[in-house]
C-alpha positions in Angstrom: -0.3 -0.4 -0.4 1.6 3.2 -0.8 1.6 5.8 2.3 1.7 9.5 2.9 5.0 9.7 3.5 5.3 7.4 0.0 3.1 10.1 -1.4 5.0 13.2 -0.1 9.2 11.6 -1.2 7.6 10.8 -4.3 6.4 14.4 -5.3 9.9 15.9 -3.9 12.0 13.3 -6.0 10.2 13.9 -8.5 10.5 17.9 -8.3 13.9 17.8 -7.6 14.5 16.5 -11.0 11.8 17.5 -13.5 13.0 20.7 -12.2 17.0 19.9 -13.3 15.6 18.7 -16.9 13.4 21.5 -18.0 14.8 24.2 -20.5 13.7 27.0 -17.6 17.4 26.5 -15.4 19.0 28.0 -19.2 16.8 30.9 -19.6 16.3 32.2 -16.4 18.0 32.5 -12.6 15.9 32.0 -9.6 15.8 33.6 -6.7 14.0 33.5 -3.1 11.5 35.3 -1.7 10.6 36.3 1.7 7.4 39.0 0.7 4.9 39.6 -1.5 7.4 41.4 -4.0 11.1 42.3 -4.6 13.1 45.1 -5.7 15.4 44.1 -8.2 18.0 46.8 -8.0 20.1 46.2 -10.1 23.1 48.9 -9.8 25.8 49.7 -12.1 29.1 47.2 -13.0 32.0 47.6 -10.9 34.0 50.6 -13.1 37.1 49.4 -15.2 40.8 48.8 -13.6 42.8 52.1 -14.4 46.4 52.7 -13.8 46.7 53.9 -10.4 47.4 57.5 -10.8 46.7 59.9 -8.5 44.9 57.7 -5.1 41.9 56.0 -6.1 38.8 56.4 -8.0 35.4 55.8 -6.9 32.6 56.9 -9.3 29.1 56.3 -8.5 27.1 53.2 -9.5 24.7 53.7 -11.9 21.5 52.3 -10.2 17.9 51.0 -11.6 14.9 49.3 -9.9 12.8 46.4 -10.9 10.0 45.6 -8.8 7.5 42.1 -9.1 5.2 41.1 -7.5 4.7 37.7 -6.6 1.1 35.8 -7.7 -0.3 32.6 -6.0 -1.7 29.3 -8.1 -2.4 26.0 -7.0 -3.4 22.9 -8.2 -4.7 19.8 -6.3 -5.1 15.7 -7.4 -8.1 14.0 -5.0 -7.4 10.1 -4.6 -9.7 7.6 -3.7 -8.9 5.6 -0.8 -9.3 2.3 -2.1 -6.6 3.7 -5.4 -3.8 3.8 -2.9 -4.6 0.6 -1.5 -4.9 -1.4 -4.4 -2.5 0.3 -6.1 -0.3 -2.2 -8.7 -0.1 -0.7 -11.6 1.5 3.2 -10.4 -1.7 5.2 -11.6 -0.7 7.2 -7.6 2.6 8.2 -8.7 1.7 8.9 -12.2 -1.0 11.7 -10.2 1.7 12.2 -8.4 4.7 13.4 -11.0 1.9 14.6 -12.5 1.2 17.2 -10.3 5.1 17.9 -10.0 4.9 18.5 -14.2 2.3 21.1 -13.5 4.2 23.1 -11.0 7.0 22.5 -13.7 4.7 23.7 -16.4 3.1 26.3 -14.8 6.9 27.8 -15.3 7.0 28.0 -18.3 3.6 29.2 -19.5 4.7 32.0 -16.9 8.5 32.6 -18.7 6.9 31.8 -22.5 4.2 34.7 -21.6 7.3 37.4 -20.7 9.1 36.5 -23.7 6.0 36.8 -27.0 5.8 40.1 -24.9 8.9 41.0 -24.4 8.5 43.7 -27.4 5.8 44.8 -25.1 6.9 45.0 -21.3 9.6 47.4 -19.5 12.9 45.8 -18.1 14.9 47.0 -15.3 15.9 50.4 -17.4 12.3 51.0 -18.8 12.9 50.2 -21.9 10.9 47.0 -23.5 12.8 44.1 -23.6 13.3 43.1 -26.8 13.8 46.4 -28.1 15.9 49.4 -30.3 16.3 51.8 -28.2 18.7 50.1 -25.8 22.1 51.0 -25.6 22.7 48.4 -28.7 19.3 46.5 -30.2 18.5 43.7 -29.3 15.3 43.6 -31.6 17.6 42.0 -34.9 17.0 41.8 -38.5 18.4 41.8 -41.7 19.9 45.6 -41.2 21.5 45.0 -37.6 22.8 41.0 -38.9 22.9 40.5 -42.2 22.8 36.3 -42.4 19.1 37.2 -41.3 18.4 37.1 -44.7 18.1 34.3 -46.5 16.1 31.8 -49.5 12.0 31.3 -47.7 11.9 32.9 -43.9 9.7 29.9 -43.4 11.9 27.2 -44.6 15.3 28.0 -44.5 18.2 26.0 -45.9 20.7 24.2 -43.1 23.5 26.6 -44.4 20.9 29.5 -43.6 19.8 28.9 -40.6 24.0 28.0 -39.4 24.4 31.3 -40.9 21.8 32.8 -39.4 22.2 32.0 -35.7 25.5 32.9 -35.7 25.3 35.9 -36.7 23.2 36.4 -34.3 25.1 35.1 -31.2 28.4 37.9 -32.9 25.9 40.4 -32.9 25.5 39.8 -28.8 29.5 39.6 -28.7 29.1 43.3 -29.3 27.3 43.9 -26.6 28.0 46.1 -23.0 27.4 47.0 -19.6 26.9 50.7 -18.5 30.4 51.3 -18.0 30.9 50.3 -22.1 32.6 46.5 -21.4 32.0 43.8 -23.8 29.0 41.1 -21.4 29.3 38.7 -23.7 32.9 38.0 -24.6 33.4 35.1 -22.4 30.0 33.6 -23.7 29.8 29.7 -24.6 26.5 28.2 -24.1 23.5 29.4 -25.9 20.0 28.6 -26.4 17.8 29.4 -28.9 14.5 29.9 -28.5 11.9 28.6 -31.6 8.3 27.4 -33.0 7.4 24.5 -33.5 7.0 25.4 -37.1 10.4 26.5 -37.5 12.3 24.5 -35.2 12.3 21.4 -37.7 15.3 23.7 -39.8 17.1 25.4 -36.6 17.6 22.6 -35.4 19.7 20.8 -38.5 21.9 23.7 -38.0 23.1 22.1 -34.6 22.9 18.6 -35.1 25.0 16.5 -37.0 29.2 17.7 -38.6 28.0 18.0 -42.8 26.1 20.9 -43.7 25.1 21.8 -47.2 26.7 20.4 -49.9 29.1 17.9 -47.8 30.9 21.6 -45.7 31.4 21.4 -42.5 29.2 22.1 -39.7 30.8 25.4 -37.7 28.1 25.1 -34.6 29.3 20.5 -34.0 32.9 22.7 -34.6 32.0 24.7 -31.8 30.4 22.4 -29.4 33.6 20.1 -30.2 35.6 23.0 -28.5 33.8 24.4 -25.0 30.6 25.9 -27.2 27.0 25.0 -26.7 24.2 26.3 -28.6 21.1 24.1 -28.6 17.8 25.3 -30.1 14.0 24.8 -27.8 10.9 24.3 -29.3 8.0 26.3 -28.0 4.3 25.1 -28.6 2.8 28.6 -27.2 5.4 30.9 -29.9 4.0 31.2 -32.7 7.1 32.6 -34.7 7.3 31.7 -38.0 10.3 33.6 -39.4 11.5 35.0 -36.1 13.2 33.1 -33.3 15.1 33.9 -29.9 18.7 33.6 -28.6 19.6 33.5 -25.2 22.9 33.5 -23.3 22.9 30.9 -20.9 25.8 31.1 -19.2 26.7 34.3 -17.4 26.1 34.3 -13.7 22.4 36.7 -14.1 20.3 35.3 -17.2 18.4 37.0 -19.3 15.0 36.3 -17.4 14.0 35.3 -13.6 12.2 32.9 -11.6 10.9 34.2 -8.5 9.7 32.0 -6.1 8.7 32.7 -2.0 9.4 30.4 0.3 6.1 28.8 1.1 8.1 25.8 4.1 5.5 22.7 4.5 2.6 24.9 3.3 3.7 24.6 -0.3 3.0 20.8 0.0 -0.6 20.3 1.9 -2.7 17.3 2.0 -6.0 15.7 3.9 -4.8 12.4 3.7 -3.8 9.8 6.8 -6.5 9.8 9.8 -8.2 13.6 8.8 -11.9 14.2 8.6 -12.0 14.6 4.6 -10.6 11.1 4.6 -13.1 9.8 6.8 -15.8 11.7 5.4 -15.1 10.8 1.6 -12.9 7.4 2.0 -10.3 9.8 -0.4 -7.2 11.6 0.2 -6.0 15.0 -1.2 -2.3 16.6 -2.2 -2.2 20.2 -3.5 0.9 22.1 -4.5 0.7 26.6 -3.9 3.3 28.7 -5.0 3.9 32.3 -4.9 5.9 33.1 -7.8 6.3 34.8 -10.5 9.3 35.7 -13.4 10.5 38.9 -15.1 13.4 40.5 -16.7 17.3 39.7 -16.1 19.4 40.9 -18.4 18.3 41.9 -21.5 21.9 41.9 -22.8 21.2 38.1 -22.6 18.8 37.9 -25.0 18.3 39.2 -28.3 14.5 38.4 -30.6 15.7 37.2 -34.6 13.3 38.1 -37.6 15.0 36.6 -40.3 12.8 38.0 -44.3 
């Protein structure tokens, strides 16, 4: 018989494994929260090192502010006690696994929404996340990256996809911080997010060692030298000619996941010995999350449109 403690143990084991396997960690930094909202005061970067002439020089740091308010979410599963007693096929474990999946899917849904709305919502500098009025563009077209001009933007060839992805990454290498220092010069890990429509064409650019005409796949060659470039399909995106590039090896990511630590109340139950069990011959297990997502560093992401 599956016990209450067994159900809880299964939940936390699956949660750790599922979170580690999801692409949410590639795109976003995770921060814990202890209140209704958190203020991310993005202090400007420390100044460049300079030759020591005339004593130390300590200019004031540029300061930005970005506030993220937690929202409450829940999901609950109702299980007959007879299932717990008789279960020999893993149906209860499957129900708990689906509860875990729903918590992770909620993160994916929230992140997908702010990616889709990246040209509508402000980030820490008060400008839209994907925009042309940051200190540099991260809303890219063939004007900034000539390789984004392809034969058919809905069906780029393997060579065109390779060149478009590398062109976008190369452009990101020019992004600087508020002290005019290059931010992505040491970057070697990137995730390309696309719609399912475009994914079949872009993914060929990151797998296989041979491109069209027998030429070497440059991205595959880079992987042999410690680079990591992968393409993730996102069913919530409706792009037909667009894709997003995220740097994934920065100290802070392009997106933020924020969650309040609810302790034992994050997984609640009406189980063994409860009035609910007595009255209904059923158990309930529910998850409660106080969380939200937002924008981190725009310099670690760009939105690309092929034409």
